[in-house]
C-alpha positions in Angstrom: -35.3 -15.4 11.8 -33.8 -14.0 8.6 -36.6 -15.6 6.5 -39.2 -14.1 8.8 -37.6 -10.7 8.5 -37.7 -11.0 4.7 -41.3 -12.2 4.5 -42.9 -9.6 6.7 -42.0 -6.5 4.5 -42.7 -8.6 1.3 -46.2 -9.5 2.5 -46.9 -5.9 3.5 -45.8 -4.7 0.0 -47.9 -7.3 -1.8 -50.9 -6.3 0.3 -50.3 -2.6 -0.6 -50.1 -3.3 -4.3 -53.2 -5.5 -4.2 -55.2 -2.8 -2.5 -54.2 -0.3 -5.2 -54.8 -2.5 -8.2 -58.0 -4.1 -6.8 -57.0 -7.7 -7.6 -54.5 -10.4 -6.6 -51.2 -11.1 -8.3 -51.5 -13.3 -11.5 -55.3 -13.0 -11.6 -56.6 -13.3 -15.2 -58.6 -10.0 -15.1 -55.3 -8.1 -14.9 -53.8 -9.5 -18.0 -53.5 -7.4 -21.2 -54.7 -4.4 -19.2 -51.6 -2.4 -20.0 -50.5 -2.4 -16.3 -50.7 -6.0 -15.2 -49.0 -7.7 -12.2 -48.0 -10.9 -14.0 -44.6 -9.6 -15.1 -45.8 -8.4 -18.6 -46.3 -4.8 -19.3 -46.7 -2.7 -22.5 -44.7 0.1 -21.0 -41.0 0.3 -21.7 -38.4 1.9 -19.5 -36.2 4.4 -21.3 -32.5 3.6 -21.2 -30.4 5.7 -18.8 -27.7 7.6 -20.5 -24.4 8.1 -18.7 -23.9 11.5 -17.1 -21.4 14.0 -18.4 -18.2 14.3 -16.2 -15.2 16.6 -16.2 -11.7 15.3 -16.3 -8.8 17.1 -14.6 -5.1 16.1 -14.8 -2.0 17.2 -12.9 0.9 16.3 -15.1 4.4 15.3 -13.9 7.4 13.8 -15.7 6.7 10.2 -14.9 3.2 10.1 -13.5 0.0 12.0 -14.3 -2.7 12.2 -11.7 -6.3 12.4 -13.0 -9.5 13.3 -11.2 -13.1 13.0 -12.4 -15.8 15.5 -11.2 -19.4 14.8 -11.8 -21.9 17.2 -13.4 -23.2 18.2 -10.0 -19.6 19.2 -8.8 -18.9 16.2 -6.6 -15.5 14.5 -6.9 -16.0 10.9 -8.0 -12.6 9.3 -8.2 -8.8 10.0 -8.6 -6.2 7.8 -10.1 -2.5 8.0 -11.1 -1.4 6.9 -14.6 2.1 6.5 -16.1 3.2 9.3 -18.4 3.4 7.2 -21.6 1.1 6.2 -24.5 -0.2 3.2 -22.7 -1.0 5.3 -19.6 -2.8 7.9 -21.8 -5.1 5.1 -23.2 -5.8 3.8 -19.7 -6.6 7.3 -18.5 -9.1 7.9 -21.2 -10.8 4.5 -20.7 -10.9 5.0 -16.9 -12.5 8.5 -17.4 -15.1 7.2 -19.8 -16.0 4.3 -17.5 -17.3 7.0 -15.1 -19.3 9.0 -17.6 -19.1 11.0 -20.8 -15.9 12.9 -21.0 -16.3 16.0 -23.2 -13.8 18.4 -21.7 -10.5 18.0 -19.8 -8.6 20.5 -17.9 -4.9 19.7 -18.2 -1.9 21.4 -16.4 1.4 21.8 -18.2 0.2 21.3 -21.8 3.4 22.9 -23.0 5.7 20.6 -21.1 4.9 17.3 -19.3 1.3 17.4 -20.4 2.0 17.9 -24.1 1.7 14.2 -25.1 -1.4 13.7 -23.1 -3.0 16.8 -24.6 -2.4 15.5 -28.1 -3.8 12.1 -27.2 -7.0 13.6 -25.6 -7.5 15.8 -28.7 -7.2 12.7 -30.9 -9.9 11.0 -28.8 -12.3 13.8 -29.5 -12.0 15.4 -26.0 -11.7 19.2 -25.8 -8.5 20.1 -23.9 -8.5 23.3 -21.8 -5.2 24.6 -20.7 -5.0 25.1 -16.9 -2.2 27.2 -15.4 -0.2 25.6 -12.6 -0.8 27.1 -9.1 1.8 29.4 -7.7 4.5 27.2 -6.1 4.9 29.2 -2.8 1.1 29.2 -2.4 1.0 25.5 -3.2 3.6 24.7 -0.5 1.9 26.9 2.1 -1.5 25.2 1.6 -0.1 21.7 1.6 -1.6 20.8 -1.8 -1.0 17.5 -3.4 -1.1 16.2 -7.0 -4.6 14.8 -6.3 -5.8 18.2 -5.1 -4.3 19.9 -8.2 -6.0 17.4 -10.5 -9.3 18.1 -8.9 -8.7 21.8 -9.1 -7.9 21.5 -12.8 -11.2 19.8 -13.4 -13.1 22.4 -11.5 -11.3 25.2 -13.3 -13.1 24.5 -16.5 -16.8 25.0 -15.5 -15.6 27.7 -13.0 -14.2 29.9 -15.9 -10.7 30.0 -14.4 -9.4 28.1 -17.4 -10.7 28.9 -20.9 -7.7 28.8 -23.2 -6.9 26.1 -25.7 -3.3 24.7 -25.6 -0.9 25.3 -28.4 -1.3 22.7 -31.1 2.5 22.3 -31.8 1.8 20.2 -34.9 2.6 22.6 -37.7 5.5 24.7 -39.1 5.8 26.5 -35.8 6.8 23.3 -34.1 9.8 23.1 -36.5 10.6 26.7 -35.9 10.6 26.3 -32.2 13.0 23.3 -32.3 15.4 25.0 -34.7 15.3 28.3 -32.8 16.3 26.5 -29.5 19.2 24.8 -31.2 20.3 28.0 -32.9 20.2 30.1 -29.8 22.4 27.5 -28.0 24.8 27.5 -31.0 25.1 31.3 -31.0 25.7 31.4 -27.3 28.4 28.8 -27.4 30.1 30.6 -30.4 30.1 33.8 -28.4 31.9 32.1 -25.5 34.3 30.5 -27.9 35.1 33.8 -29.5 36.0 35.4 -26.2 38.2 32.6 -25.0 41.2 33.0 -27.5 41.4 36.7 -26.7 41.5 36.0 -22.9 44.2 33.3 -23.4 46.4 35.7 -25.5 46.5 38.2 -22.7 48.9 36.0 -20.6 50.4 34.1 -23.6 54.2 34.3 -24.3 55.2 37.5 -26.2 56.4 35.5 -29.3 52.9 34.2 -29.6 50.9 37.2 -28.4 52.5 40.0 -30.4 52.0 38.6 -33.9 48.3 38.0 -33.2 47.7 41.3 -31.5 45.4 43.8 -33.3 44.0 41.3 -35.8 40.3 41.2 -36.7 38.3 38.3 -35.6 38.2 36.4 -38.9 42.0 36.8 -39.4 42.7 35.9 -35.8 40.7 32.7 -35.9 42.3 31.7 -39.2 45.8 32.3 -37.7 44.9 30.3 -34.6 43.6 27.4 -36.8 47.1 27.3 -38.5 49.0 27.0 -35.2 50.8 23.8 -34.4 48.6 22.0 -31.8 51.6 19.9 -30.8 53.8 22.8 -29.8 52.4 23.4 -26.3 49.1 23.7 -24.4 48.5 27.3 -25.4 49.0 26.5 -29.1 46.7 23.5 -28.8 44.0 25.5 -27.0 44.0 28.3 -29.5 43.9 25.7 -32.4 41.0 23.9 -30.9 39.0 27.0 -30.2 39.5 28.3 -33.8 38.1 25.1 -35.2 35.3 25.1 -32.7 34.3 28.7 -33.8 34.3 27.7 -37.4 32.1 24.7 -36.8 29.6 26.7 -34.6 29.5 29.5 -37.3 28.7 26.9 -39.9 25.9 25.4 -37.8 24.4 28.8 -37.1 24.4 29.7 -40.8 22.8 26.4 -41.7 20.1 26.8 -39.0 19.3 30.4 -40.1 18.8 29.2 -43.7 16.5 26.4 -42.6 14.4 28.8 -40.5 14.2 31.3 -43.3 13.1 28.6 -45.7 10.2 27.6 -43.4 9.1 31.2 -43.0 9.2 31.8 -46.8 7.1 28.7 -47.3 4.3 29.8 -44.9 4.6 33.5 -44.0 6.8 35.2 -46.7 5.1 38.6 -46.2 6.7 39.0 -42.8 10.3 38.9 -44.2 9.3 41.8 -46.5 8.9 44.2 -43.6 11.8 46.5 -42.9 14.0 45.4 -40.1 12.4 42.0 -39.7 14.7 39.1 -40.3 14.4 35.3 -39.9 15.1 35.4 -36.1 12.6 38.1 -35.3 9.9 36.5 -37.5 10.5 33.1 -35.9 10.1 34.6 -32.4 6.8 36.2 -33.5 5.4 33.0 -35.0 6.5 30.9 -32.0 4.7 33.3 -29.6 1.5 33.3 -31.7 1.8 29.5 -32.3 -0.1 27.4 -34.9 -3.5 28.1 -33.4 -3.2 31.9 -33.6 -6.9 32.2 -33.1 -6.1 32.2 -29.4 -5.1 35.9 -30.0 -8.2 38.0 -30.5 -6.5 41.4 -30.8 -3.3 43.3 -30.2 -3.9 43.6 -26.5 -4.1 39.8 -26.1 -0.9 39.4 -28.0 0.8 42.1 -25.9 -0.4 40.2 -22.8 1.1 37.0 -24.1 4.4 38.7 -24.7 4.4 40.3 -21.3 4.3 43.9 -22.6 0.8 44.9 -21.8 0.4 48.7 -21.4 -0.3 49.9 -17.9 -3.8 50.9 -17.0 -4.8 54.5 -17.2 -3.7 56.5 -14.1 -1.5 53.7 -12.8 2.3 53.8 -12.6 4.2 51.1 -14.7 6.1 48.5 -12.7 9.8 48.8 -12.7 11.4 46.7 -15.4 8.2 46.2 -17.4 8.2 47.1 -21.0 5.3 49.1 -22.5 3.8 49.3 -26.0 
């Protein structure tokens, strides 16, 4: 029965072709005619090139979820990958197995997606930065990582995402790291400076009175000279004084390092009145290495969150203006 089912349409097809060509299959008159039925033909079929696809990635700490959308807008496949170098390679190979990957929309290029963004750029894939969806909205709509990955891919042709991620591979990267450490050092030093004064309020009179009214440098020097073995208050003041000295040394070293980087790349900024290493570092970190992302003063103001209000509208409370 199966053979009969196969032979009937085959015979009908052969008869249709014979009627159109005017001769039976493998007949000599059809050879070398440029369109023969003996399996040889001068015509060549052009190779089919793979279609272009868009890659979207929802990044997380341990796992990145990728989605591939075809050139016609249809979702082809989704796949999770480990957030490590081997996973990045697997993601790129998987995406290219489904088509030509020219662009990729990636969420979190400044955090969990930073490593993936660098790897995609090294592979010649243009990375488009996609903002993460609003978390309350995401929870209300029951979105998943797979849905977010698909949305990241669709954000590129839809025009919702057009910005390039920060490169983070130049001097600004060093400034960013050093500024984070320095801010932490300064905050810890401030807390340490306030603690000896608070302890002295309730300290015994024979300890409190000689230290009362002293300036900070002299007070810390006197506390550092206290006998740490006398009692708990003496030991606490001694430790705090040494901690303040250590944190002050770290802050000075970091400031010099930041100033050296700025003088090597943007010395003209330090020549401005009232602009020091910290202010310059904050400015350069906001602009980043690929400062071409900022087209004018208005775009930089938007990046800093100080855009001027529109004409005729009231400024929002707590919003700074230029």
